[in-house]
C-alpha positions in Angstrom: 5.2 13.7 -9.5 4.1 10.1 -10.9 1.3 7.9 -9.7 1.5 4.1 -10.9 -2.7 2.8 -10.7 -4.2 -0.5 -11.6 -5.8 -0.2 -15.0 -9.5 -0.7 -13.7 -9.3 2.5 -11.1 -12.2 4.1 -13.0 -14.1 1.0 -13.7 -17.6 1.4 -12.8 -18.6 -2.3 -12.7 -15.8 -2.5 -10.2 -15.8 -0.1 -7.5 -13.6 -0.8 -4.6 -12.4 1.6 -1.3 -8.7 1.3 -3.2 -9.6 2.7 -6.2 -12.2 5.4 -4.9 -8.9 6.3 -2.3 -6.7 6.6 -5.4 -8.7 9.0 -7.4 -9.4 11.2 -4.7 -6.1 11.6 -3.8 -4.8 12.3 -7.1 -7.5 14.8 -7.4 -6.6 16.3 -3.8 -2.8 16.2 -4.6 -3.8 18.4 -7.8 -5.9 20.9 -6.1 -2.7 21.5 -3.7 -0.6 22.4 -6.7 1.0 19.1 -7.3 1.7 17.9 -11.4 0.0 14.5 -11.3 1.0 12.4 -14.3 -1.4 8.9 -14.1 0.3 5.9 -15.2 -2.3 2.9 -15.3 -0.7 -0.4 -15.5 -2.9 -3.2 -17.4 -2.9 -6.3 -15.6 -4.5 -8.6 -12.8 -3.4 -7.2 -9.6 -2.1 -8.5 -7.2 -1.6 -11.2 -9.5 0.4 -9.8 -12.7 1.5 -12.6 -15.4 4.6 -11.7 -17.0 3.1 -9.0 -19.4 1.8 -6.9 -16.9 5.1 -7.1 -14.8 6.7 -5.9 -18.5 4.4 -3.6 -18.7 5.6 -1.5 -15.5 9.1 -2.2 -15.9 8.6 -0.1 -19.3 6.4 2.5 -17.6 9.0 3.1 -14.8 11.9 3.3 -17.2 10.3 5.8 -18.9 10.3 7.8 -16.4 13.1 10.5 -15.7 16.0 10.0 -12.9 15.1 11.5 -9.8 11.2 11.8 -10.5 8.7 11.0 -7.2 6.7 8.1 -7.8 3.9 7.0 -5.9 2.8 3.1 -6.7 -0.5 1.8 -5.4 0.2 -1.4 -3.3 -1.7 -3.8 -5.1 1.2 -2.7 -8.2 3.9 -2.6 -5.7 4.0 -5.2 -3.2 3.6 -7.8 -6.1 6.8 -6.7 -8.1 9.5 -6.5 -5.9 12.1 -6.8 -8.7 10.4 -4.5 -10.7 10.8 -2.2 -8.2 14.4 -2.9 -7.2 15.5 -2.4 -10.7 14.6 1.3 -10.7 15.0 1.9 -6.9 18.2 4.0 -7.0 17.2 6.0 -10.0 13.4 7.0 -8.9 12.0 8.0 -5.4 9.6 5.3 -5.1 6.7 5.6 -2.2 4.4 2.6 -2.0 0.4 3.2 -0.8 -0.8 0.3 0.8 -4.3 -0.3 1.1 -4.5 -4.1 2.2 -1.1 -5.7 2.9 -0.5 -9.0 1.5 1.2 -10.1 4.3 4.2 -12.1 2.6 7.4 -12.1 1.4 7.2 -10.7 -1.4 6.0 -7.6 0.1 8.5 -7.6 2.5 11.0 -7.1 -0.6 9.0 -4.6 -2.2 8.3 -2.1 1.0 12.3 -2.5 1.6 12.9 -0.9 -1.8 10.6 1.8 -1.2 11.8 5.4 0.2 8.5 5.6 2.2 5.1 3.8 2.5 1.9 5.0 3.4 -0.8 3.3 4.7 -4.4 3.8 4.8 -5.1 3.2 8.5 -3.3 3.3 12.1 -4.0 -0.3 12.1 -2.5 -1.2 8.7 0.9 0.5 9.5 0.9 -1.3 12.8 0.8 -4.2 11.1 3.3 -3.3 8.3 6.0 -2.4 11.0 5.1 -5.5 13.2 5.4 -8.1 10.5 8.5 -6.5 8.3 10.5 -4.8 10.8 10.2 -1.4 9.0 11.4 1.7 10.3 9.0 3.7 11.9 9.6 6.6 10.4 9.5 5.4 7.2 5.7 4.4 7.2 3.3 7.4 7.8 -0.7 7.1 7.9 -3.3 9.2 5.5 -6.8 7.8 6.4 -9.4 8.2 4.0 -11.3 11.0 3.4 -15.1 11.4 3.6 -17.6 13.7 1.5 -19.8 15.9 3.3 -23.5 14.8 2.9 -26.5 15.6 4.4 -28.3 12.9 7.1 -29.9 10.2 5.6 -33.9 9.6 5.6 -34.2 6.5 6.9 -37.4 4.2 7.1 -37.9 5.4 10.8 -38.1 2.0 11.8 -35.0 0.7 11.8 -35.4 -2.2 9.8 -33.9 -0.8 6.2 -30.7 -2.9 6.4 -27.8 -1.8 4.0 -24.0 -3.8 2.9 -21.9 -1.7 0.9 -19.0 -3.9 -0.4 -18.4 -6.2 -3.3 -19.8 -9.9 -2.6 -17.4 -12.2 -1.7 -16.0 -14.1 1.1 -13.8 -11.6 2.6 -16.3 -9.5 3.4 -18.7 -11.9 4.9 -22.0 -12.0 2.7 -22.4 -15.7 3.8 -22.0 -14.6 7.3 -24.9 -11.5 7.0 -27.1 -14.4 5.4 -27.2 -17.0 8.4 -27.2 -13.9 10.7 -30.6 -12.6 8.9 -31.9 -16.2 8.9 -31.5 -16.3 12.6 -33.9 -12.9 13.0 -36.1 -13.8 9.8 -38.9 -13.7 12.7 -38.3 -9.5 12.5 -39.4 -6.9 10.2 -36.4 -6.2 7.8 -35.1 -5.7 4.3 -31.7 -5.9 3.5 -30.1 -4.6 0.3 -26.6 -5.4 -0.6 -24.7 -2.9 -2.9 -21.2 -4.2 -4.6 -19.8 -5.8 -7.2 -21.0 -9.3 -8.3 -18.4 -10.5 -10.8 -15.1 -11.0 -7.9 -16.5 -14.5 -7.1 -19.0 -15.7 -9.2 -19.2 -19.3 -7.4 -19.6 -17.5 -4.4 -22.1 -15.5 -5.6 -24.0 -18.2 -6.9 -24.0 -20.7 -3.7 -25.0 -17.3 -2.1 -28.2 -17.2 -3.7 -28.7 -20.7 -3.6 -28.6 -20.3 0.6 -30.6 -17.2 0.1 -33.4 -19.4 -1.5 -33.5 -22.1 0.5 -33.5 -19.9 4.0 -36.6 -18.0 2.3 -35.1 -15.1 2.1 -34.5 -14.2 -1.6 -37.1 -11.8 -1.1 -35.9 -9.6 1.6 -32.3 -9.8 0.4 -31.6 -7.9 -2.5 -28.3 -8.2 -4.3 -28.3 -4.8 -6.2 -24.9 -4.8 -7.6 -22.3 -2.0 -7.7 -23.8 1.2 -7.5 -21.6 4.5 -7.5 -23.0 8.4 -7.7 -26.6 9.1 -7.5 -28.0 5.4 -7.2 -25.3 4.9 -4.1 -26.1 7.5 -2.4 -29.7 6.7 -2.8 -28.9 3.7 -1.0 -27.5 5.0 2.1 -30.9 8.1 2.4 -32.7 4.8 2.7 -30.8 3.2 4.9 -31.5 2.9 9.0 -28.3 0.9 9.5 -25.0 0.0 7.5 -24.1 -3.7 8.1 -20.6 -4.5 7.6 -19.6 -8.2 8.4 -15.7 -8.5 6.6 -13.5 -11.1 7.8 -11.0 -8.7 6.8 -11.0 -4.8 6.6 -7.5 -2.3 6.6 -10.3 0.8 7.2 -13.6 0.3 5.9 -14.7 3.6 3.7 -18.3 2.5 3.6 -18.4 3.1 7.4 -17.2 6.8 7.2 -19.5 7.3 4.7 -22.3 5.6 6.5 -21.4 8.4 9.2 -21.1 11.1 7.1 -25.0 10.8 6.8 -25.1 10.0 10.6 -25.9 6.1 9.5 -25.0 3.9 12.5 -22.9 0.8 11.9 -23.0 -2.7 12.4 -19.8 -4.2 11.7 -17.0 -6.3 13.1 -13.9 -5.7 15.4 -11.5 -6.7 12.8 -8.4 -4.9 11.1 -8.8 -1.0 10.8 -13.0 -1.3 11.1 -13.1 0.1 14.8 -10.6 2.8 13.6 -13.1 3.9 11.5 -16.1 3.4 13.4 -14.3 6.0 15.8 -16.2 7.3 19.0 -17.8 10.9 19.3 -16.3 13.7 21.1 -17.7 12.2 24.4 -16.3 8.7 23.9 -19.7 7.1 22.3 -19.4 4.7 19.4 -21.8 5.3 16.5 -22.5 1.7 16.3 -21.7 -1.9 17.5 -18.9 -4.3 16.9 -19.3 -7.9 16.5 -16.7 -10.8 16.3 -15.8 -11.5 12.3 -17.3 -14.8 10.7 -19.5 -15.0 13.7 -23.2 -15.9 12.4 -24.9 -15.5 16.1 -22.9 -12.9 17.3 -23.9 -10.6 14.0 -27.5 -11.9 14.7 -27.9 -10.8 18.3 -26.4 -7.1 17.2 -29.3 -7.3 14.5 -31.4 -8.2 17.5 -30.6 -5.8 19.8 -31.0 -2.9 16.5 -34.1 -4.3 15.6 -35.8 -4.8 19.4 -34.7 -1.5 21.4 -36.1 1.8 20.1 -34.0 3.5 22.6 -30.2 1.7 21.3 -31.4 3.0 18.3 -31.7 6.4 19.4 -28.5 6.2 21.4 -26.6 5.0 18.2 -28.4 7.4 16.0 -27.3 10.2 18.2 -24.0 9.5 18.5 -23.6 8.9 14.6 -24.7 12.4 14.4 -22.0 13.6 16.6 -19.8 11.3 15.2 -20.1 13.0 11.7 -19.2 16.3 13.0 -15.7 14.5 13.7 -14.7 13.6 10.0 -12.6 14.7 7.7 -12.3 15.1 4.2 -10.1 14.6 1.2 -7.8 17.3 1.5 -6.8 16.4 4.9 -5.7 13.4 3.6 -4.3 14.7 0.3 -1.9 17.0 2.7 -0.7 14.0 4.9 0.6 12.4 1.9 1.8 15.6 0.2 4.0 15.8 3.5 5.2 12.1 2.7 5.9 13.0 -1.1 7.8 16.5 -0.4 10.3 15.0 1.9 10.9 12.0 -0.5 11.5 14.6 -3.1 13.8 16.7 -0.9 
């Protein structure tokens, strides 16, 4: 089978959950016996110019008749006319990480033989928004790698945010919330790309200086591998103040290390947080875009040792219920096999 991917999938300077998902999925399918042919397409996805559209068209035209083709949604959802020109000849499956919620995406998904959504929330949104047949949209949630429980600081005051520094991920909300709890003892490391919205980063740094938090909040830039593992190991709490989130892979990455989560009740993030087998949430959820609500969650966490103990226990229990990438690959493989047949 063939996989069509954005050209930055392996760019260490711009890591993303979607890129990690694609990479681990390709590896998992190969491990399960599929012959996977990758095709990276250059372009500013999901805002392709004429050159990017032409490159996609040429790439699909080169594939043999009847080929099963999995296309990342950043590419597919922006190019319905290209997909339509090959839809009768190829068996197209679209992998949707983040719905674009527009007519262009609706036309693209209508061409696909099947759609894979990376969360139940995403599937429900696609069905409600576009009226797709329910049996054509399947869910394959991200897996997570096993990890040792984090060491942490033992005080609760080491906070970690793992996300590209953008308004969508809510770093401005985080800074305003931290300013409201400045009298408490904490430090915060923000791991994530600083190049997605440079103007936003400039404004964020200025706000950190104005609030006197510049020496307590560190914008560490993108981290992968051992550096990212070390950041998780040092953390007491993952804070994810996103305004939009289709799943939130960093949530399960934190839980794999038994690190509790303070996040927003938005999109698929509650789904990623989940609950223990006993029904306990391994973290706290607050409304998105509300600095005061986020500050309230931080104040509860930092000021209540019993709460930290309870959430830590729930995170350890939730850790045992997480599924690996082989499960994700198996779910996608079932979809691909059905389309191929």
